[in-house]
C-alpha positions as CSV (number, residue, x, y, z in Angstrom):
1,X,0.0,0.0,0.0
2,X,2.8,2.4,0.8
3,X,4.5,1.6,-2.5
4,X,1.4,2.6,-4.4
5,X,1.2,5.9,-2.5
6,X,4.9,6.7,-3.3
7,X,4.5,5.9,-6.9
8,X,1.5,8.2,-7.2
9,X,3.3,11.0,-5.6
10,X,6.2,10.6,-7.9
11,X,3.9,10.5,-10.8
12,X,2.2,13.8,-9.8
13,X,5.7,15.5,-9.4
14,X,6.6,14.5,-12.9
15,X,3.4,15.7,-14.3
16,X,3.7,19.0,-12.4
17,X,7.2,19.6,-13.6
18,X,6.2,18.9,-17.1
19,X,3.3,21.3,-17.0
20,X,5.6,24.0,-15.5
21,X,8.2,23.4,-18.2
22,X,5.6,23.9,-21.0
23,X,4.1,27.0,-19.4
24,X,7.6,28.6,-19.1
25,X,8.4,27.7,-22.7
26,X,5.2,29.2,-24.0
27,X,5.8,32.4,-22.1
28,X,9.5,33.1,-22.7
29,X,10.1,31.2,-25.9
30,X,7.0,31.7,-28.0
31,X,6.8,34.1,-31.0
32,X,3.6,35.6,-29.6
33,X,5.6,37.1,-26.7
34,X,8.1,38.6,-29.2
35,X,5.2,40.0,-31.2
36,X,3.8,41.7,-28.2
37,X,7.2,43.3,-27.4
38,X,7.6,44.4,-31.0
39,X,4.1,45.9,-31.0
40,X,5.0,48.2,-28.1
41,X,8.3,49.2,-29.9
42,X,6.5,49.9,-33.1
43,X,4.1,52.4,-31.4
44,X,7.0,54.6,-30.2
45,X,7.5,57.6,-32.5
46,X,10.6,57.6,-34.7
47,X,13.0,60.2,-33.4
48,X,15.6,61.9,-35.6
49,X,19.1,62.5,-34.4
50,X,19.5,65.9,-32.6
51,X,22.6,66.6,-34.7
52,X,20.8,66.0,-37.9
53,X,17.9,68.4,-36.9
54,X,20.4,71.1,-35.9
55,X,22.2,70.9,-39.2
56,X,19.0,71.1,-41.2
57,X,17.8,74.2,-39.2
58,X,21.3,75.9,-39.6
59,X,21.2,75.2,-43.3
60,X,17.8,76.8,-43.6
61,X,18.9,79.9,-41.7
62,X,22.0,80.2,-43.9
63,X,19.7,80.2,-47.1
64,X,17.5,83.0,-45.5
65,X,20.5,85.1,-44.6
66,X,22.0,84.8,-48.1
67,X,18.6,85.8,-49.7
68,X,18.4,88.8,-47.4
69,X,21.9,90.0,-48.2
70,X,21.3,89.6,-51.9
71,X,18.1,91.7,-51.7
72,X,19.9,94.3,-49.8
73,X,22.7,94.4,-52.3
74,X,20.3,94.8,-55.3
75,X,18.1,97.5,-53.6
76,X,20.5,100.5,-53.9
77,X,21.2,99.6,-57.5
78,X,17.5,99.4,-58.3
79,X,16.9,102.7,-56.5
80,X,19.7,104.4,-58.4
81,X,18.3,103.1,-61.8
82,X,14.9,104.4,-60.9
83,X,16.2,107.9,-60.0
84,X,18.2,108.0,-63.2
85,X,15.2,107.0,-65.3
86,X,13.0,109.6,-63.6
87,X,15.6,112.3,-64.2
88,X,15.8,111.4,-67.9
89,X,11.9,111.5,-68.1
90,X,12.0,115.0,-66.5
91,X,14.8,116.1,-68.8
92,X,12.7,115.1,-71.8
93,X,9.6,116.7,-70.4
94,X,11.5,120.1,-69.8
95,X,13.1,120.0,-73.3
96,X,9.6,119.8,-74.9
97,X,8.3,122.6,-72.8
98,X,11.3,125.0,-72.9
99,X,13.6,123.7,-75.6
100,X,17.0,122.0,-75.2
101,X,19.0,125.3,-75.4
102,X,17.0,127.1,-72.8
103,X,17.2,124.1,-70.4
104,X,20.9,123.8,-70.8
105,X,21.4,127.5,-70.2
106,X,19.2,127.3,-67.1
107,X,21.3,124.4,-65.7
108,X,24.5,126.3,-66.3
109,X,23.2,129.4,-64.4
110,X,22.0,127.2,-61.5
111,X,25.5,125.6,-61.3
112,X,27.1,129.2,-61.2
113,X,24.6,130.5,-58.6
114,X,25.0,127.4,-56.4
115,X,28.8,127.8,-56.5
116,X,28.6,131.5,-55.6
117,X,26.2,130.7,-52.8
118,X,28.3,128.0,-51.2
119,X,31.4,130.1,-51.4
120,X,29.6,133.0,-50.0
121,X,30.6,135.2,-52.8
122,X,28.1,138.0,-53.0
123,X,30.1,140.3,-55.2
124,X,27.5,142.1,-57.2
125,X,29.4,142.0,-60.5
126,X,29.4,138.2,-60.2
127,X,25.7,138.0,-59.9
128,X,24.5,140.7,-62.3
129,X,24.5,138.6,-65.4
130,X,22.8,135.7,-63.6
131,X,19.7,137.1,-61.8
132,X,16.8,139.4,-62.3
133,X,17.2,143.0,-61.4
134,X,14.8,142.6,-58.4
135,X,16.6,139.6,-57.1
136,X,19.9,141.4,-57.4
137,X,18.6,143.7,-54.6
138,X,18.3,140.7,-52.4
139,X,21.9,139.7,-53.2
140,X,23.2,143.2,-52.3
141,X,21.8,142.6,-48.7
142,X,23.6,139.4,-48.3
143,X,26.8,139.4,-46.2
144,X,29.4,136.6,-45.8
145,X,29.4,134.8,-42.5
146,X,32.8,136.2,-41.6
147,X,34.3,132.8,-40.9
148,X,37.9,132.7,-42.0
149,X,37.4,129.5,-44.0
150,X,37.3,128.2,-47.6
151,X,34.7,126.0,-49.2
152,X,35.9,123.6,-51.9
153,X,33.1,122.0,-53.8
154,X,33.3,118.3,-54.2
155,X,30.2,117.5,-56.1
156,X,27.5,119.5,-57.9
157,X,24.7,118.2,-60.0
158,X,21.6,119.8,-61.5
159,X,18.2,118.2,-62.4
160,X,14.8,119.4,-63.4
161,X,12.4,119.7,-60.5
162,X,9.2,121.5,-61.3
163,X,7.5,123.2,-64.3
164,X,5.7,126.3,-63.1
165,X,4.7,127.7,-66.5
166,X,6.0,128.0,-70.0
167,X,8.3,130.8,-69.0
168,X,9.3,129.7,-65.5
169,X,11.0,126.5,-64.1
170,X,12.6,125.2,-60.9
171,X,15.9,123.2,-61.0
172,X,17.2,121.1,-58.1
173,X,20.9,121.5,-57.3
174,X,22.7,119.0,-55.1
175,X,26.0,120.2,-53.8
176,X,28.6,119.0,-51.4
177,X,31.8,120.7,-50.2
178,X,34.7,120.6,-47.9
179,X,35.3,123.3,-45.3
180,X,38.9,124.3,-45.2
181,X,40.6,126.2,-42.3
182,X,44.4,126.8,-42.0
183,X,44.9,124.5,-45.0
184,X,43.1,121.7,-43.3
185,X,39.7,120.1,-43.9
186,X,37.6,120.6,-40.7
187,X,34.1,119.7,-41.9
188,X,32.1,118.3,-44.8
189,X,28.8,119.8,-45.7
190,X,26.0,119.3,-48.3
191,X,22.9,120.9,-49.4
192,X,19.8,120.5,-51.8
193,X,19.2,123.9,-53.3
194,X,16.2,124.9,-55.5
195,X,16.8,127.5,-58.2
196,X,14.0,129.2,-59.9
197,X,14.8,130.4,-63.5
198,X,12.3,132.5,-65.4
199,X,12.1,134.4,-68.6
200,X,12.8,138.1,-68.0
201,X,12.2,140.2,-71.2
202,X,14.2,138.4,-73.8
203,X,16.5,136.3,-71.5
204,X,16.3,133.6,-68.9
205,X,17.5,134.7,-65.4
206,X,17.5,133.3,-61.9
207,X,14.7,134.9,-59.7
208,X,14.8,132.8,-56.6
209,X,17.3,130.6,-54.6
210,X,16.2,128.4,-51.7
211,X,19.0,126.7,-49.7
212,X,18.8,124.8,-46.4
213,X,15.4,126.2,-45.7
214,X,16.8,129.8,-45.8
215,X,15.2,131.5,-48.7
216,X,16.7,134.3,-50.7
217,X,13.7,135.7,-52.4
218,X,13.7,138.3,-55.1
219,X,9.9,138.3,-55.4
220,X,9.8,138.2,-59.2
221,X,11.4,140.2,-62.0
């Protein structure tokens, strides 16, 4: 009787060990378990390397900066071309209204007047052939500043500015100059002057000069 009991006990142990072995194998060795792990791995978002992201961002910034620099480089050239085109158009318009010879003479007088103005040369004999008799009276009242300096003109350009009538026009004069004292340059200055030229009797003369907001008006002929 005892032998039968021991045999049953041993048999149960063998069966129990076998069942445990199968269970452990199914859990750790089956493909299903691997699939479950892979499923969790697949749900994780794919992440790019931080270095790769930084390089792409820097490359995009470089492209934007290059484009901005190129646009800034082209802008002044485009503006200069527009100004030049506008000046040519105004020249053409003034030539049709006043004639090429009259326009050229008016430009020359504007240059001479601007030069005298900048150099504070109000000698009547130098102005007499350039301005109307009434405006000459205004010149007689002008006095030099008294500064012991010289003014050397660096740049002077004249362009049509406004048509007033068939016998009167306004020219814009841009002028820049160096201020010299004791043979040394002490300052640089510039001005945008507006010179009115009108027909007085049978000739064209300057009737008004406006520089730096300070107007020298002759009030007509």
